[in-house]
N, C-alpha and C positions, 0 to 999 in steps of 0.2 A: 457435535455440539455438546458442551459441558453441560452435566446435571448437577444440581446441588448436592453436596456431600451431605449424608445423613450418618450420624454415629448410631450403630447398632445397640439396643437395650442389652446390657451385660447379661441379664437374665432370659431375656428373649421370648417370653411366654405370652406376650400379647401381639405377637407377630401376625400380620395379615399376609395370607399367601397370595404370591403375585408371579408372574412370569417376567424374568429379566433376560435380555439377550445380551451376550457378550460380543463385542464388535471386533471383527477381523477384517483389517484393510483389504480390499480386493487386489489381486495380483494379476489380473486379466491383462494381457498384452505385454507381461514381462516374462521373458525367457530365463528360467531358472534350472540350474544344475543342483542335484540333491545327494547328500551323503547317505550311507547306511544310517539305520536308526541307532541310537544309543540313549543310555539313561544317565540322568542327573538326580542325586538324591540330596535331600536336606532335612534338617529336623530342628524342632523347638522343644527344649526339655524343661521339666520343672514348672510347668504352666499352674499358676494358683492365684488366689487372691482377688478374683473378681476383675473389674475394670481398672483397678489399680495394678493389677499384674500383667498388663499388656506388655508383651515380649516381642522382640523382633530378631531376625537373622538375616544377613546379606548372602545373596548367591551371586558369587563373580561369575559372569559370563564372558570375560575378557578373551578367554581361549577359543570361544566360538563365534563371537559377534564383533564384527569391525564394519561399521557403516561406511567409512571412507574407502575401505577395501571391499565393499559390496557383498559382505557375507551377513547373513541374519539367520536367527535360531527360529524353526518351527516347532512348536510344542503339540504333540498329536493327543496324548493321553495325560491325565493327572491321577494318580491313585494315591490314596491317604490311609494311614493306620493310627490308631488311637491305643496308647498303653499306659497303664496307671501303676507304676513302680513295679515292684515284683509281684504284684497281685494280678497284673496285666488288665483284668476287668475292673470296672469303677465300682464303688460303693459310697454311699452317702452318710455322713457321720451321724445324721439325726434322722429320726422317723418323721414322717409326713414332710419330707422336703424335697427340693429339686436343683438341678444343676446344669450348666451349659458350658461345653468346649467349643470354641469357634477359632476358624483359621482363615487367612486370606494370603493370596500371592498377588502381588501388584508390581507394575512398572515404575511406580513412584513411592518414595518413603511416606508412610503414614504415621500418625500418632496415636490412632485409636482404630476401632473396627469400623469399616464403610460398607455401604450396600452394593450390590453388584451393578446398580446404574452408574457408579462411579467409573470413568473412563480408564482408570488404572489398573482395575481389577481384571486379572486374567482368571483366576479361580479362587473358589472360596468354599468352605464346607462348615458343618456344624454338628455336634453330637448332643442330644438332650436326655437326660437321665431323671429318673423320679423314683422316689420311696414312698409309696402309699401306705405303708405298714407304720405301726408304732415302734418297730424293731430297729434299732440303730445299726450302722455299718452294714447295711444291705441295699438291695437293688430290687425294684418291681418292675420297672419300664425303662426301655432305652430305644431311641430312634435317631437316624440321621436324615429323615425326611424333611426336616425344616430348611435344610440346605444340602442337596443330595450330592455326594461324591461317591465314587470317582466320576470324572468328567472326560467326555470324549467329543472331539469335534469332527466334523466331516471332511474339513479340509486343513484343519490345524490352527494355531493362533500364532502369527508371526510376531517375533520379538527383534527389536533392532537397538535396544539400550543394552549396555554392557553389565549391568546388575539388576537383580530383582530383589525385592523384599517379602520374605516369609514372615508373618505376624500371627499373633494368636493370644487368647487369654482363656481362662478357666474360672469358673465360680469357686469361691472359698468353701462351698458346701461338700466338696468331693473329700473322702477320706485320706486319698494319696494324689500327689502331684501328677500331672498329666504330661505325657510327651507325645507331641505329633510329629509323624514322619511323612514325607511325601516323596513320590517317585514320578519323575517327569520322563515320558518317552519323547524323544526328540531328533530332528535331523538339521543338518546345517545346509543352507542354500545360497546361491548367488543371485543378486538381481542388479539392476543398474545402480550406478552411485547416487543418482538423483532420486530414485525411489526408495533405496535404503536410507538416505539422509531424510527424505521427508517423513518416512515412517518413525525414525529415531525421534525427530523432532516432535512428532505427534505424541509420543509416549513419554516425554519428559515432564 
């Protein structure tokens, strides 16, 4: 069942903590052959400017996914790295300020950040930074507990669409633009054509 799409607050500091479940369709009853695991890497570069700086990148999965040919991708783990230019670590340009970097991996193209209850979301993460001092270009607090990554699934997340969207944004309060890099541990599997097509349609 679809859930209403809600845009995430670009600064994100009035967020209520809640548990969200990412849905993976059941494959019970479908005999599947699985490849060795491999890794897919993607990156968003130069994130800046708050909500106006929403940026996207497309991941082409055509070499791995073919619903008509009965092959699908299973994502087992998602790891993420945040870097801020040559300085690597973030700093906030003003004293007594805060910033947020957020990213999402989805099966459908989005025009803004969405919550994890959106059925297209595979994975998401966020990094919150704060400068509670009066000193500019420094950092006193940082956490990713607002949207914890990396992410690991007990049985993986099946994907039957031929492209994914990696998207993200960062507050304009950071001194340097942010790059977000992700690494996906994956396998390719086969399933019945009917099951693969049904999964593909559910993710479009």
